[in-house]
N, C-alpha and C positions, 0 to 999 in steps of 0.2 A: 729617523726610521727604529723602529723597533727592530731589536734581532732577532731573528727564527730560532726557534726550541726547536726544530726538526732538521735541521742542516746545520754545516759547519759554519759560522759569522763570521767575518772581519771588524776587528773594531780599529780604524783608522787615530794616532795619537794627535795629541795637541801640545805645542812643546810648553814647557813651563822655566822660569828659574828659579835654582836653588842656588842660595851662596854666592852667586856670580859665576854661574854656567848652566846652561842650557841642559833641561831632562825633556826628555819624552813621557807623558802621562796616557798611559789606556782609560785605567780606571778614576773618576767617574765618566762617562760619557752622556751625551744626549740618549741614544739609544744603549744603555743599558749601564743600570747606576753600580749595579753589585755582581759579582758570581759567587756565591754561597755566602759566606760573612766577609771573603774581600771585597772591601769599599773604595781601596784607591792602590794603584800600581804605579811604579815610576820606574823607567829606564833610565838610569843616571851613567852618562855616558856609550861607548868610550872614548877617553878624553884622555890626554897629557898635560897633567899639570907642569906648567914650565919652572925653573929657581924662581922663585917669589910669588910667586902663585898656589893657592890655596881654596881648599873647601871651606866657608867660613858662616855655618849657620848658626846664626846667636841663638840665646836662647828663647824659646817658643813655648805656648801651652799647649797640652791636649787633653781633653774626657772625651769618656764613651769609646775608646777603642785601645789596642795593641797594635803597636808598630814592630815590623821585624825587615831586619838588613841582610840582606845575602849577598856578599862582594864575590866577584869573578877577579877582578884586580886589585889591588892598592888598599889603602888603611884606611879607617876613619877613628877617629876618638870622641867616645860619646862620654856626657858630662851630664849631671840628674840632679834633682831636686833632692832625691833619697839621699847623697849622697856617692851613686857611684860615681868611678871615672873608670872606663874600660874601651880597650884599644882592638879594633874588630877585623882578623883579613879575611881573605879568602876560604869558605869552611867550614866559619863559625857563624856564630847565632847571637845577634844580641835583640833580645827579646821585651820589651816592654808593655807594659798593662798599665794605662791612662788611670783606668775607673773614673773616681769621682775629681782628679785632675794632676798632673806633675807637668812640673817645666824641663827641657833639657837640651843642649845644645849638639852639635855635628862637625868635628873638625876635623884636619887635616894636620897630623901631628906635628908636632911645632921642631922635633927632631929631624924633621927629612925635609925640609921646606924650604933649604937649600939644593934640595935637589928636582930632576925631573924626575916625575913618578905618575904612571898609570893610573887611573882609577876607571871602574867601572863594576857596577852591580846593578841592584834591583833591591826599593824599598815598598813593602805594603803598609798598608794598615785592613785589620780586620775590624770589625764593627764588633762589640760585646752585646752579648745576651742582654734581653732588655733587662730579665731583673738582677742581672749583673754592672750596670752601666754605675752602677755608684760604690763600685767595689772597692777595696783602698790600693793605690796605685803599689807595683812593682819593677821588680828589675828581674832579669833569667839571662846570664851569658852562660853558652852550651860550647862547648869544644867542638875542633871537627871527630876528633874521633870518639867523641861521644854518640855521633851522629851513626845511624845503621847505612852501611853500603853494602849492597847486593845485587845479584847478578837476576835478572830477568829477561827471560830470552835472547837475544844479543846484546840488550839494554845495561850498561851500568846506571844502578842509580842510587842516588842518596835520597833518604827521606827525613824532609825539611823540621816540617812538623805535620801535624796530623796522623792515622793510620794508611796503611796501606801493605797489602802483600804480607799480612800477619804480625809486620812490626810497627812498633808506636814510640814516636819521637821523644824526648826528654822533655821540649820543648813543652811547657803549660800551657795547651792551649784550652778556650774556654769554652768551642762549640764541635761540633765536627767538623774535623778539616783534614786535607789532604794537599800537600806540597811537595811536592817529588824535584828535584835535580835530576833529568837523564841524557846519558851520554849513549849514541849507535855508531858504529863505524860502520863507514861506506859498503850498502848493499845490506845492512844488517835489518832484521824484524825485531816488530814490537807489538804486543796490542794493549792500548789503553786498555785502564779498568774501567767501570763504568758504578763504583758506588758509591758515589755522591750525586745527588739530583742535579746540581751545576756544577759545572769541567770546565776551563779552559787551559789553555797551553799560549807560551809566549816562545819564541824562537831565538835563543842566544846566536848561533851558529850553522853555518851549513845551509842545507835544506833536504826539504822528504817530502813523503806523500802520506798525508793524512783522509784517512777512508779516499785513497786514489786521488785527492785533490794536493796538488805540487805547490808548497809552502815554502821559505827561506825566511830568513834572521831580518828579527824585525816584523814579524807577523805575530799577531795578537789572534789567537780563534776561540771563538766561544763554540763549546761542540755542544753534541744533541746527547741526550742520556740514553746512551750505548755504547757498548764495547768497539772500538775502532781500530783498523790497523795501521801499521807505521812501518815505509819502510824509509829507510836513509838511503837517498841519491846521491850524499857526501857526507862526511862526518860531521853527526849532528847533534846539538845542541840544545835540550830546551828544559823550560820546567811548566809541570803538571799542576793545577792550583783550582782550588773550588772547597766544596762541603753543602751543608745544608743550605737550604734557603731561608732567608731572614724572612722572621714568621710578621714582622711589621716593619712599616717605613722607616726610613732613617732619613733624617734630615742633615746637611752638611755646610758648616759657615767654616773659613779659613781650616782653621788645625781641630777645631772639635766637630763629634759626631753622636747625635742624640736623637731616640723617640719624639724628643719632646723641642718645639721650636722655643719654648720657654726657660730651658733648660741654656738652651744655646744661647740666650740673650745676656743667663744670668752669667754665664760663661765671658761674656764680650765684656760686661762691667766691673766684674772678677778681675779682669787680669788690666782693664784699661786704670783700676782704682787701684792695683798694687796688692789683689789678695790673696795669689797665686804663690806657694812657696819659692823660694829663691834657689838659683845653683849656688852652692859654695864659691866666692870665689873669683866669682863672674857677674861684673856691674853691666854690662851691654846689656841690650835685649832688641826682639823684634817687636816694635810698636803694633799697636792693633789698626788695623787696617782702616781704610774711609771707606764708607759705603756698605 
């Protein structure tokens, strides 16, 4: 069923597996393939990794997109074929642009694998504009101190990526984008902006009323293009995401995103035949899926 554009609509997730534990996938779904440039939205956890357990996403390729990891709890070690090795912690951003092709792994740090560790966060993909799909790959790490944090109404906001309320994130996005982390204390009020034609929210904690609709933790809501009032019924924590609608249809297969089916077929063959660059010092990898 298609998502309505004139009222709030909820997306029901499906379970997927990454590196040995389940995640909830909200985008893409049958009724909604994207929200602005966001073509993929995963909730990882919350989970507790026991002594010896780990997140181990082996090296795998991407084309045609940028990825962003936003952690609430835990740590993840990123390594890629450009030679970057970067630990990410809550409040920081790892921003990887695949362009014409990149390979990376995501793992629990070895130094803490003998401890019990929480892991909770969000992973998103943004489709690159059609004229930038084949740009050179790149990686950017942004510390928590570099991100704008400010008050708006009763909300405490961190601007993860894009532009909002007169602020600009240092994350080097490639198309008009909004990605906010919003916290509102019990009883607080906030007006959601309507600066972008496609927007959605995901609730990480608590519950509140969005345009009068009572919503709670774990709900992903696609919003109409108008300003909406939010009231926190208890301490509320959510992200707001969106941007300019994609002008051209995107095809997605495994980790590949493109406006061209032929380009995806080429990427499949390139990975199968070992033509992608390698992550230094990693010999294992995720094989091309069957089918």
